[in-house]
C-alpha positions in Angstrom: 201.1 40.3 75.8 197.6 38.7 75.8 196.0 39.8 73.1 199.1 39.7 70.3 197.1 37.3 68.4 194.6 39.6 67.6 193.3 40.3 64.5 191.4 44.2 63.2 188.1 42.3 64.5 189.3 41.1 67.6 190.3 44.9 68.4 187.2 46.0 67.1 185.0 44.0 69.8 187.4 45.0 72.2 187.2 48.6 71.8 182.9 48.7 71.7 183.0 46.0 74.9 185.5 48.5 76.4 183.3 51.6 75.5 180.0 49.8 77.2 182.0 49.0 80.0 183.5 53.0 80.1 179.6 54.0 79.2 178.1 51.8 82.3 181.2 53.3 84.8 180.2 56.9 84.0 176.3 56.2 84.4 177.2 55.7 88.0 178.1 59.5 88.2 175.5 60.6 86.2 172.9 62.4 88.6 170.5 63.7 86.2 168.9 62.6 82.6 171.3 65.2 80.9 174.2 63.8 83.2 173.4 60.1 82.0 172.5 61.0 78.2 176.0 62.4 78.5 177.8 59.4 80.2 176.6 57.5 77.7 178.0 59.2 74.6 181.4 59.5 76.6 182.6 56.3 74.8 181.6 57.5 71.1 183.6 61.2 71.6 186.4 59.4 73.5 186.5 57.0 70.0 186.0 60.0 67.7 188.8 61.8 69.4 191.2 58.8 69.5 190.1 57.8 65.9 190.5 61.3 64.3 194.1 62.0 66.3 195.8 58.8 65.3 194.6 59.4 61.7 196.4 63.1 61.7 199.1 61.4 62.7 199.6 58.6 60.3 199.2 55.3 62.8 198.2 52.0 61.7 194.7 50.6 61.2 195.1 48.8 65.0 197.1 51.4 66.6 193.5 53.7 67.3 191.7 50.8 68.8 194.8 49.5 71.4 194.6 53.3 72.4 190.9 53.4 72.6 190.4 50.1 74.3 193.8 51.2 76.8 191.8 54.5 77.7 188.6 53.3 78.7 189.2 50.3 80.7 191.3 52.6 82.3 189.5 55.4 82.5 186.4 52.3 84.2 189.0 51.0 86.5 190.0 54.1 88.1 186.2 54.1 88.7 186.0 51.0 91.2 189.4 52.2 92.3 188.2 55.5 93.7 184.6 54.2 94.0 184.8 55.3 98.0 185.2 58.6 97.4 182.7 58.9 93.8 179.7 57.3 95.8 180.4 60.4 99.0 180.6 62.8 96.1 177.4 61.3 94.4 175.3 61.5 97.6 176.1 64.9 98.5 174.7 65.9 95.1 171.6 63.9 95.4 171.2 65.4 98.9 171.5 68.9 97.5 174.7 69.7 98.6 177.5 70.8 96.6 180.2 68.4 95.9 183.6 68.9 97.5 186.4 70.2 96.1 188.7 68.3 94.2 192.6 69.2 95.7 195.7 69.6 93.4 196.7 65.9 95.6 194.0 64.6 94.7 194.2 65.1 91.1 197.6 64.3 91.2 196.8 60.9 92.6 193.7 60.5 90.0 196.4 61.5 87.2 199.1 58.8 88.4 196.7 56.0 89.7 194.9 56.2 85.4 198.7 56.2 84.3 200.0 53.5 86.2 196.2 51.7 85.4 197.0 52.4 81.6 200.6 51.3 81.6 200.0 47.6 83.1 197.1 47.7 80.3 199.6 48.3 77.5 201.7 45.6 78.8 199.3 43.2 79.3 197.7 44.2 76.0 
């Protein structure tokens, strides 16, 4: 584990940086001012969700930060993996057309990719 010596302060820093990375990755998908604002709030909503859920389950102090960091980085890396598809969808919206409908196979592929990335991050972190 690359982070075995991380203190709580280190995890707060990693969580904050991964939130910034997630906000930047989500900005790519935004096509309106409202969308950009919502994309910027995404990491904050995620952080609140993970912290409240972890508090309800009694997880230790670092656990929510590790979960948040892995999830935010996982979503950000999925943005990179699926960049060609996402770029095509964004261009359709910008040209005034509707986005292509997501198929079940595409959804399954995204979820599988996300799970593999987060698992790899969990092993590395």
